[in-house]
mmCIF file of the C-alpha atoms, coordinates in Angstrom:
data_MODEL
# 
_entry.id   MODEL 
# 
loop_
_atom_site.group_PDB 
_atom_site.id 
_atom_site.type_symbol 
_atom_site.label_atom_id 
_atom_site.label_alt_id 
_atom_site.label_comp_id 
_atom_site.label_asym_id 
_atom_site.label_entity_id 
_atom_site.label_seq_id 
_atom_site.pdbx_PDB_ins_code 
_atom_site.Cartn_x 
_atom_site.Cartn_y 
_atom_site.Cartn_z 
_atom_site.occupancy 
_atom_site.B_iso_or_equiv 
_atom_site.pdbx_formal_charge 
_atom_site.auth_seq_id 
_atom_site.auth_comp_id 
_atom_site.auth_asym_id 
_atom_site.auth_atom_id 
_atom_site.pdbx_PDB_model_num 
ATOM 1   C CA . MET A 1 1   ? 0.034  0.044  -0.099  1.00 0.00 ? 1   MET A CA 1 
ATOM 2   C CA . SER A 1 2   ? 3.020  2.366  0.141   1.00 0.00 ? 2   SER A CA 1 
ATOM 3   C CA . ILE A 1 3   ? 3.235  5.127  -2.348  1.00 0.00 ? 3   ILE A CA 1 
ATOM 4   C CA . THR A 1 4   ? 6.430  6.130  -4.236  1.00 0.00 ? 4   THR A CA 1 
ATOM 5   C CA . GLN A 1 5   ? 8.460  9.054  -3.589  1.00 0.00 ? 5   GLN A CA 1 
ATOM 6   C CA . LEU A 1 6   ? 10.926 10.526 -5.869  1.00 0.00 ? 6   LEU A CA 1 
ATOM 7   C CA . SER A 1 7   ? 14.347 11.695 -4.721  1.00 0.00 ? 7   SER A CA 1 
ATOM 8   C CA . VAL A 1 8   ? 15.974 14.055 -7.114  1.00 0.00 ? 8   VAL A CA 1 
ATOM 9   C CA . PHE A 1 9   ? 19.631 15.266 -6.942  1.00 0.00 ? 9   PHE A CA 1 
ATOM 10  C CA . VAL A 1 10  ? 19.685 19.026 -7.320  1.00 0.00 ? 10  VAL A CA 1 
ATOM 11  C CA . GLU A 1 11  ? 22.842 21.262 -7.630  1.00 0.00 ? 11  GLU A CA 1 
ATOM 12  C CA . ASN A 1 12  ? 23.126 23.532 -4.527  1.00 0.00 ? 12  ASN A CA 1 
ATOM 13  C CA . LYS A 1 13  ? 22.928 26.872 -6.499  1.00 0.00 ? 13  LYS A CA 1 
ATOM 14  C CA . PRO A 1 14  ? 20.644 29.762 -6.807  1.00 0.00 ? 14  PRO A CA 1 
ATOM 15  C CA . GLY A 1 15  ? 17.632 28.933 -9.168  1.00 0.00 ? 15  GLY A CA 1 
ATOM 16  C CA . HIS A 1 16  ? 18.341 25.207 -9.537  1.00 0.00 ? 16  HIS A CA 1 
ATOM 17  C CA . LEU A 1 17  ? 15.386 24.408 -7.230  1.00 0.00 ? 17  LEU A CA 1 
ATOM 18  C CA . ALA A 1 18  ? 13.166 26.744 -9.076  1.00 0.00 ? 18  ALA A CA 1 
ATOM 19  C CA . ASP A 1 19  ? 14.130 25.007 -12.302 1.00 0.00 ? 19  ASP A CA 1 
ATOM 20  C CA . THR A 1 20  ? 13.369 21.575 -11.050 1.00 0.00 ? 20  THR A CA 1 
ATOM 21  C CA . LEU A 1 21  ? 10.030 22.555 -9.884  1.00 0.00 ? 21  LEU A CA 1 
ATOM 22  C CA . ALA A 1 22  ? 9.312  24.509 -12.950 1.00 0.00 ? 22  ALA A CA 1 
ATOM 23  C CA . THR A 1 23  ? 10.053 21.158 -14.953 1.00 0.00 ? 23  THR A CA 1 
ATOM 24  C CA . LEU A 1 24  ? 7.216  19.351 -13.206 1.00 0.00 ? 24  LEU A CA 1 
ATOM 25  C CA . ALA A 1 25  ? 4.862  22.401 -13.503 1.00 0.00 ? 25  ALA A CA 1 
ATOM 26  C CA . ASP A 1 26  ? 5.591  22.865 -17.231 1.00 0.00 ? 26  ASP A CA 1 
ATOM 27  C CA . GLY A 1 27  ? 4.730  19.208 -17.491 1.00 0.00 ? 27  GLY A CA 1 
ATOM 28  C CA . ARG A 1 28  ? 1.415  19.495 -15.546 1.00 0.00 ? 28  ARG A CA 1 
ATOM 29  C CA . VAL A 1 29  ? 2.743  17.428 -12.620 1.00 0.00 ? 29  VAL A CA 1 
ATOM 30  C CA . ASN A 1 30  ? 1.506  18.322 -9.132  1.00 0.00 ? 30  ASN A CA 1 
ATOM 31  C CA . VAL A 1 31  ? 3.643  18.305 -6.211  1.00 0.00 ? 31  VAL A CA 1 
ATOM 32  C CA . LEU A 1 32  ? 1.584  16.971 -3.361  1.00 0.00 ? 32  LEU A CA 1 
ATOM 33  C CA . SER A 1 33  ? 4.535  16.940 -0.453  1.00 0.00 ? 33  SER A CA 1 
ATOM 34  C CA . PHE A 1 34  ? 8.173  17.819 -0.525  1.00 0.00 ? 34  PHE A CA 1 
ATOM 35  C CA . THR A 1 35  ? 11.151 18.201 1.463   1.00 0.00 ? 35  THR A CA 1 
ATOM 36  C CA . ILE A 1 36  ? 14.883 19.111 0.703   1.00 0.00 ? 36  ILE A CA 1 
ATOM 37  C CA . ALA A 1 37  ? 18.081 18.203 2.426   1.00 0.00 ? 37  ALA A CA 1 
ATOM 38  C CA . ASP A 1 38  ? 21.271 20.009 1.465   1.00 0.00 ? 38  ASP A CA 1 
ATOM 39  C CA . THR A 1 39  ? 24.890 19.790 1.481   1.00 0.00 ? 39  THR A CA 1 
ATOM 40  C CA . ILE A 1 40  ? 27.416 22.006 0.212   1.00 0.00 ? 40  ILE A CA 1 
ATOM 41  C CA . ASP A 1 41  ? 27.336 20.768 -3.464  1.00 0.00 ? 41  ASP A CA 1 
ATOM 42  C CA . TYR A 1 42  ? 23.779 19.377 -3.895  1.00 0.00 ? 42  TYR A CA 1 
ATOM 43  C CA . GLY A 1 43  ? 20.321 18.959 -2.515  1.00 0.00 ? 43  GLY A CA 1 
ATOM 44  C CA . ILE A 1 44  ? 18.131 15.802 -2.124  1.00 0.00 ? 44  ILE A CA 1 
ATOM 45  C CA . LEU A 1 45  ? 14.744 16.921 -3.255  1.00 0.00 ? 45  LEU A CA 1 
ATOM 46  C CA . ARG A 1 46  ? 12.141 14.113 -1.856  1.00 0.00 ? 46  ARG A CA 1 
ATOM 47  C CA . LEU A 1 47  ? 8.621  14.489 -3.763  1.00 0.00 ? 47  LEU A CA 1 
ATOM 48  C CA . VAL A 1 48  ? 5.347  13.068 -3.610  1.00 0.00 ? 48  VAL A CA 1 
ATOM 49  C CA . VAL A 1 49  ? 3.427  13.686 -6.843  1.00 0.00 ? 49  VAL A CA 1 
ATOM 50  C CA . ASP A 1 50  ? 0.128  12.841 -8.702  1.00 0.00 ? 50  ASP A CA 1 
ATOM 51  C CA . GLN A 1 51  ? 1.873  11.452 -11.588 1.00 0.00 ? 51  GLN A CA 1 
ATOM 52  C CA . VAL A 1 52  ? 4.991  9.440  -10.692 1.00 0.00 ? 52  VAL A CA 1 
ATOM 53  C CA . GLU A 1 53  ? 5.924  8.099  -14.222 1.00 0.00 ? 53  GLU A CA 1 
ATOM 54  C CA . ARG A 1 54  ? 5.289  11.263 -15.820 1.00 0.00 ? 54  ARG A CA 1 
ATOM 55  C CA . ALA A 1 55  ? 7.459  13.145 -13.416 1.00 0.00 ? 55  ALA A CA 1 
ATOM 56  C CA . LYS A 1 56  ? 10.251 10.703 -13.485 1.00 0.00 ? 56  LYS A CA 1 
ATOM 57  C CA . ASP A 1 57  ? 10.499 11.085 -17.424 1.00 0.00 ? 57  ASP A CA 1 
ATOM 58  C CA . LEU A 1 58  ? 10.203 14.725 -17.144 1.00 0.00 ? 58  LEU A CA 1 
ATOM 59  C CA . LEU A 1 59  ? 12.983 15.275 -14.570 1.00 0.00 ? 59  LEU A CA 1 
ATOM 60  C CA . GLN A 1 60  ? 15.317 12.534 -16.294 1.00 0.00 ? 60  GLN A CA 1 
ATOM 61  C CA . ALA A 1 61  ? 14.874 14.228 -19.879 1.00 0.00 ? 61  ALA A CA 1 
ATOM 62  C CA . ALA A 1 62  ? 16.003 17.543 -18.152 1.00 0.00 ? 62  ALA A CA 1 
ATOM 63  C CA . GLY A 1 63  ? 19.011 15.829 -16.904 1.00 0.00 ? 63  GLY A CA 1 
ATOM 64  C CA . TYR A 1 64  ? 18.126 15.006 -13.178 1.00 0.00 ? 64  TYR A CA 1 
ATOM 65  C CA . ALA A 1 65  ? 19.230 11.959 -11.430 1.00 0.00 ? 65  ALA A CA 1 
ATOM 66  C CA . VAL A 1 66  ? 16.000 10.501 -9.954  1.00 0.00 ? 66  VAL A CA 1 
ATOM 67  C CA . VAL A 1 67  ? 15.509 7.615  -7.589  1.00 0.00 ? 67  VAL A CA 1 
ATOM 68  C CA . GLU A 1 68  ? 12.247 5.828  -6.507  1.00 0.00 ? 68  GLU A CA 1 
ATOM 69  C CA . ASN A 1 69  ? 11.778 4.965  -2.934  1.00 0.00 ? 69  ASN A CA 1 
ATOM 70  C CA . PRO A 1 70  ? 8.454  3.602  -1.547  1.00 0.00 ? 70  PRO A CA 1 
ATOM 71  C CA . VAL A 1 71  ? 7.159  5.515  1.675   1.00 0.00 ? 71  VAL A CA 1 
ATOM 72  C CA . VAL A 1 72  ? 4.200  5.420  3.943   1.00 0.00 ? 72  VAL A CA 1 
ATOM 73  C CA . CYS A 1 73  ? 1.859  8.227  3.828   1.00 0.00 ? 73  CYS A CA 1 
ATOM 74  C CA . ALA A 1 74  ? -0.430 8.399  6.877   1.00 0.00 ? 74  ALA A CA 1 
ATOM 75  C CA . LEU A 1 75  ? -3.362 10.875 7.542   1.00 0.00 ? 75  LEU A CA 1 
ATOM 76  C CA . LEU A 1 76  ? -3.149 12.428 10.900  1.00 0.00 ? 76  LEU A CA 1 
ATOM 77  C CA . PRO A 1 77  ? -6.118 13.952 12.789  1.00 0.00 ? 77  PRO A CA 1 
ATOM 78  C CA . ASN A 1 78  ? -5.762 17.699 13.291  1.00 0.00 ? 78  ASN A CA 1 
ATOM 79  C CA . GLU A 1 79  ? -4.905 17.582 17.044  1.00 0.00 ? 79  GLU A CA 1 
ATOM 80  C CA . PRO A 1 80  ? -2.336 18.703 19.575  1.00 0.00 ? 80  PRO A CA 1 
ATOM 81  C CA . GLY A 1 81  ? 0.173  16.108 20.385  1.00 0.00 ? 81  GLY A CA 1 
ATOM 82  C CA . ILE A 1 82  ? -0.500 13.515 17.473  1.00 0.00 ? 82  ILE A CA 1 
ATOM 83  C CA . LEU A 1 83  ? 2.813  13.901 15.846  1.00 0.00 ? 83  LEU A CA 1 
ATOM 84  C CA . ALA A 1 84  ? 4.447  12.844 19.174  1.00 0.00 ? 84  ALA A CA 1 
ATOM 85  C CA . THR A 1 85  ? 2.193  10.040 19.667  1.00 0.00 ? 85  THR A CA 1 
ATOM 86  C CA . VAL A 1 86  ? 2.885  8.891  16.252  1.00 0.00 ? 86  VAL A CA 1 
ATOM 87  C CA . ILE A 1 87  ? 6.754  9.039  16.596  1.00 0.00 ? 87  ILE A CA 1 
ATOM 88  C CA . ARG A 1 88  ? 6.433  7.586  20.189  1.00 0.00 ? 88  ARG A CA 1 
ATOM 89  C CA . MET A 1 89  ? 4.692  4.518  18.870  1.00 0.00 ? 89  MET A CA 1 
ATOM 90  C CA . VAL A 1 90  ? 7.099  3.900  16.069  1.00 0.00 ? 90  VAL A CA 1 
ATOM 91  C CA . SER A 1 91  ? 9.900  4.416  18.431  1.00 0.00 ? 91  SER A CA 1 
ATOM 92  C CA . ASP A 1 92  ? 8.322  1.910  21.003  1.00 0.00 ? 92  ASP A CA 1 
ATOM 93  C CA . SER A 1 93  ? 8.140  -0.634 18.152  1.00 0.00 ? 93  SER A CA 1 
ATOM 94  C CA . GLY A 1 94  ? 11.612 -0.749 17.627  1.00 0.00 ? 94  GLY A CA 1 
ATOM 95  C CA . LEU A 1 95  ? 11.605 0.700  13.990  1.00 0.00 ? 95  LEU A CA 1 
ATOM 96  C CA . ASP A 1 96  ? 14.137 3.081  12.974  1.00 0.00 ? 96  ASP A CA 1 
ATOM 97  C CA . ILE A 1 97  ? 12.950 6.008  10.852  1.00 0.00 ? 97  ILE A CA 1 
ATOM 98  C CA . GLU A 1 98  ? 15.280 6.863  8.106   1.00 0.00 ? 98  GLU A CA 1 
ATOM 99  C CA . TYR A 1 99  ? 13.420 10.004 7.530   1.00 0.00 ? 99  TYR A CA 1 
ATOM 100 C CA . ILE A 1 100 ? 10.185 11.730 8.001   1.00 0.00 ? 100 ILE A CA 1 
ATOM 101 C CA . TYR A 1 101 ? 8.487  14.890 6.871   1.00 0.00 ? 101 TYR A CA 1 
ATOM 102 C CA . LEU A 1 102 ? 4.893  16.418 6.874   1.00 0.00 ? 102 LEU A CA 1 
ATOM 103 C CA . GLY A 1 103 ? 3.000  16.235 3.648   1.00 0.00 ? 103 GLY A CA 1 
ATOM 104 C CA . ALA A 1 104 ? -0.191 17.834 2.291   1.00 0.00 ? 104 ALA A CA 1 
ATOM 105 C CA . GLN A 1 105 ? -3.608 17.347 3.850   1.00 0.00 ? 105 GLN A CA 1 
ATOM 106 C CA . ASP A 1 106 ? -2.378 16.660 7.248   1.00 0.00 ? 106 ASP A CA 1 
ATOM 107 C CA . SER A 1 107 ? -0.194 13.582 6.298   1.00 0.00 ? 107 SER A CA 1 
ATOM 108 C CA . LEU A 1 108 ? 2.777  12.283 7.392   1.00 0.00 ? 108 LEU A CA 1 
ATOM 109 C CA . ILE A 1 109 ? 5.673  10.644 5.282   1.00 0.00 ? 109 ILE A CA 1 
ATOM 110 C CA . LEU A 1 110 ? 7.827  7.938  6.605   1.00 0.00 ? 110 LEU A CA 1 
ATOM 111 C CA . ARG A 1 111 ? 10.592 5.812  5.419   1.00 0.00 ? 111 ARG A CA 1 
ATOM 112 C CA . THR A 1 112 ? 12.015 2.861  7.382   1.00 0.00 ? 112 THR A CA 1 
ATOM 113 C CA . GLU A 1 113 ? 13.457 -0.310 6.775   1.00 0.00 ? 113 GLU A CA 1 
ATOM 114 C CA . GLN A 1 114 ? 10.546 -2.320 7.292   1.00 0.00 ? 114 GLN A CA 1 
ATOM 115 C CA . MET A 1 115 ? 7.730  -0.561 5.382   1.00 0.00 ? 115 MET A CA 1 
ATOM 116 C CA . GLU A 1 116 ? 5.145  -3.183 5.564   1.00 0.00 ? 116 GLU A CA 1 
ATOM 117 C CA . ARG A 1 117 ? 5.428  -3.626 9.565   1.00 0.00 ? 117 ARG A CA 1 
ATOM 118 C CA . LEU A 1 118 ? 5.121  0.234  9.679   1.00 0.00 ? 118 LEU A CA 1 
ATOM 119 C CA . GLU A 1 119 ? 2.023  0.367  7.526   1.00 0.00 ? 119 GLU A CA 1 
ATOM 120 C CA . ALA A 1 120 ? 0.446  -2.465 9.472   1.00 0.00 ? 120 ALA A CA 1 
ATOM 121 C CA . MET A 1 121 ? 1.032  -0.720 12.766  1.00 0.00 ? 121 MET A CA 1 
ATOM 122 C CA . LEU A 1 122 ? -0.350 2.369  11.730  1.00 0.00 ? 122 LEU A CA 1 
ATOM 123 C CA . ILE A 1 123 ? -3.528 0.689  10.329  1.00 0.00 ? 123 ILE A CA 1 
ATOM 124 C CA . GLU A 1 124 ? -3.788 -1.320 13.363  1.00 0.00 ? 124 GLU A CA 1 
ATOM 125 C CA . LYS A 1 125 ? -3.922 1.701  15.606  1.00 0.00 ? 125 LYS A CA 1 
ATOM 126 C CA . GLY A 1 126 ? -6.522 3.449  13.519  1.00 0.00 ? 126 GLY A CA 1 
ATOM 127 C CA . PHE A 1 127 ? -4.603 5.676  10.987  1.00 0.00 ? 127 PHE A CA 1 
ATOM 128 C CA . ARG A 1 128 ? -5.353 5.681  7.361   1.00 0.00 ? 128 ARG A CA 1 
ATOM 129 C CA . VAL A 1 129 ? -2.501 4.920  5.118   1.00 0.00 ? 129 VAL A CA 1 
ATOM 130 C CA . LEU A 1 130 ? -2.745 6.117  1.572   1.00 0.00 ? 130 LEU A CA 1 
ATOM 131 C CA . GLY A 1 131 ? -2.038 4.021  -1.297  1.00 0.00 ? 131 GLY A CA 1 
ATOM 132 C CA . PRO A 1 132 ? -1.143 5.162  -5.095  1.00 0.00 ? 132 PRO A CA 1 
ATOM 133 C CA . GLY A 1 133 ? -4.764 5.412  -6.109  1.00 0.00 ? 133 GLY A CA 1 
ATOM 134 C CA . ASP A 1 134 ? -5.373 8.025  -3.307  1.00 0.00 ? 134 ASP A CA 1 
ATOM 135 C CA . LEU A 1 135 ? -2.818 10.658 -4.919  1.00 0.00 ? 135 LEU A CA 1 
ATOM 136 C CA . SER A 1 136 ? -4.610 11.527 -8.095  1.00 0.00 ? 136 SER A CA 1 
# 
Protein backbone atom coordinates (compact mmCIF):
# COMPACT_ATOMS: atom_id res chain seq x y z
CA MET A 1 0.00 0.00 0.00
CA SER A 2 2.99 2.32 0.16
CA ILE A 3 3.28 5.24 -2.23
CA THR A 4 6.23 6.21 -4.40
CA GLN A 5 8.48 9.09 -3.53
CA LEU A 6 10.95 10.51 -6.01
CA SER A 7 14.38 11.61 -4.78
CA VAL A 8 15.93 14.14 -7.13
CA PHE A 9 19.52 15.30 -6.91
CA VAL A 10 19.63 19.07 -7.42
CA GLU A 11 22.79 21.15 -7.63
CA ASN A 12 22.99 23.54 -4.67
CA LYS A 13 23.07 26.82 -6.62
CA PRO A 14 20.61 29.71 -6.83
CA GLY A 15 17.71 28.97 -9.16
CA HIS A 16 18.27 25.21 -9.50
CA LEU A 17 15.42 24.24 -7.16
CA ALA A 18 13.10 26.64 -8.99
CA ASP A 19 14.17 25.12 -12.32
CA THR A 20 13.51 21.60 -11.04
CA LEU A 21 10.03 22.50 -9.83
CA ALA A 22 9.32 24.43 -13.06
CA THR A 23 10.13 21.25 -15.02
CA LEU A 24 7.29 19.52 -13.17
CA ALA A 25 4.94 22.50 -13.41
CA ASP A 26 5.50 22.81 -17.16
CA GLY A 27 4.70 19.10 -17.47
CA ARG A 28 1.43 19.55 -15.50
CA VAL A 29 2.65 17.37 -12.58
CA ASN A 30 1.26 18.37 -9.20
CA VAL A 31 3.66 18.26 -6.24
CA LEU A 32 1.70 17.00 -3.22
CA SER A 33 4.50 16.95 -0.65
CA PHE A 34 8.19 17.70 -0.61
CA THR A 35 11.23 18.20 1.54
CA ILE A 36 14.82 19.01 0.73
CA ALA A 37 18.04 18.16 2.52
CA ASP A 38 21.13 19.94 1.35
CA THR A 39 24.88 19.65 1.43
CA ILE A 40 27.49 22.08 0.14
CA ASP A 41 27.29 20.79 -3.45
CA TYR A 42 23.79 19.39 -3.93
CA GLY A 43 20.39 18.86 -2.37
CA ILE A 44 18.18 15.81 -2.27
CA LEU A 45 14.66 16.89 -3.16
CA ARG A 46 12.14 14.29 -1.99
CA LEU A 47 8.78 14.57 -3.73
CA VAL A 48 5.38 12.95 -3.66
CA VAL A 49 3.54 13.77 -6.88
CA ASP A 50 0.26 12.92 -8.54
CA GLN A 51 1.89 11.40 -11.67
CA VAL A 52 5.01 9.46 -10.68
CA GLU A 53 6.03 8.07 -14.08
CA ARG A 54 5.42 11.36 -15.88
CA ALA A 55 7.42 13.26 -13.26
CA LYS A 56 10.27 10.78 -13.46
CA ASP A 57 10.36 10.98 -17.27
CA LEU A 58 10.28 14.80 -17.26
CA LEU A 59 13.03 15.10 -14.68
CA GLN A 60 15.29 12.53 -16.33
CA ALA A 61 14.78 14.19 -19.72
CA ALA A 62 15.90 17.47 -18.11
CA GLY A 63 19.09 15.77 -16.91
CA TYR A 64 18.26 15.12 -13.26
CA ALA A 65 19.22 11.93 -11.44
CA VAL A 66 15.99 10.47 -10.01
CA VAL A 67 15.51 7.55 -7.61
CA GLU A 68 12.17 5.97 -6.64
CA ASN A 69 11.55 4.87 -3.04
CA PRO A 70 8.47 3.48 -1.32
CA VAL A 71 7.26 5.56 1.61
CA VAL A 72 4.32 5.34 3.98
CA CYS A 73 1.85 8.22 3.90
CA ALA A 74 -0.49 8.29 6.89
CA LEU A 75 -3.26 10.80 7.46
CA LEU A 76 -3.16 12.43 10.87
CA PRO A 77 -6.03 13.96 12.78
CA ASN A 78 -5.52 17.68 13.33
CA GLU A 79 -5.04 17.62 17.10
CA PRO A 80 -2.31 18.67 19.52
CA GLY A 81 0.25 15.99 20.27
CA ILE A 82 -0.62 13.61 17.44
CA LEU A 83 2.84 13.88 15.87
CA ALA A 84 4.50 13.07 19.20
CA THR A 85 2.12 10.14 19.64
CA VAL A 86 2.95 8.64 16.24
CA ILE A 87 6.69 9.10 16.66
CA ARG A 88 6.59 7.51 20.14
CA MET A 89 4.57 4.60 18.77
CA VAL A 90 7.11 3.99 16.00
CA SER A 91 10.01 4.36 18.42
CA ASP A 92 8.47 1.98 20.96
CA SER A 93 8.01 -0.62 18.20
CA GLY A 94 11.75 -0.69 17.63
CA LEU A 95 11.53 0.65 14.08
CA ASP A 96 14.22 3.10 13.02
CA ILE A 97 12.93 6.07 11.04
CA GLU A 98 15.23 6.83 8.11
CA TYR A 99 13.44 10.11 7.47
CA ILE A 100 10.09 11.76 8.05
CA TYR A 101 8.33 14.88 6.85
CA LEU A 102 4.89 16.43 6.87
CA GLY A 103 2.90 16.18 3.69
CA ALA A 104 -0.19 17.78 2.25
CA GLN A 105 -3.65 17.34 3.77
CA ASP A 106 -2.41 16.59 7.31
CA SER A 107 -0.31 13.64 6.20
CA LEU A 108 2.95 12.28 7.48
CA ILE A 109 5.51 10.71 5.11
CA LEU A 110 7.78 8.08 6.70
CA ARG A 111 10.50 5.76 5.49
CA THR A 112 11.91 2.89 7.49
CA GLU A 113 13.68 -0.35 6.72
CA GLN A 114 10.49 -2.33 7.46
CA MET A 115 7.80 -0.58 5.45
CA GLU A 116 5.16 -3.33 5.65
CA ARG A 117 5.51 -3.54 9.42
CA LEU A 118 5.16 0.24 9.72
CA GLU A 119 2.04 0.28 7.51
CA ALA A 120 0.42 -2.56 9.44
CA MET A 121 1.12 -0.90 12.79
CA LEU A 122 -0.34 2.44 11.69
CA ILE A 123 -3.47 0.78 10.30
CA GLU A 124 -3.88 -1.32 13.46
CA LYS A 125 -3.73 1.89 15.53
CA GLY A 126 -6.51 3.43 13.43
CA PHE A 127 -4.57 5.67 11.05
CA ARG A 128 -5.53 5.81 7.39
CA VAL A 129 -2.58 4.92 5.17
CA LEU A 130 -2.75 6.18 1.61
CA GLY A 131 -2.00 4.12 -1.47
CA PRO A 132 -1.10 5.21 -5.00
CA GLY A 133 -4.76 5.51 -6.03
CA ASP A 134 -5.35 8.11 -3.32
CA LEU A 135 -2.98 10.66 -4.87
CA SER A 136 -4.60 11.57 -8.18
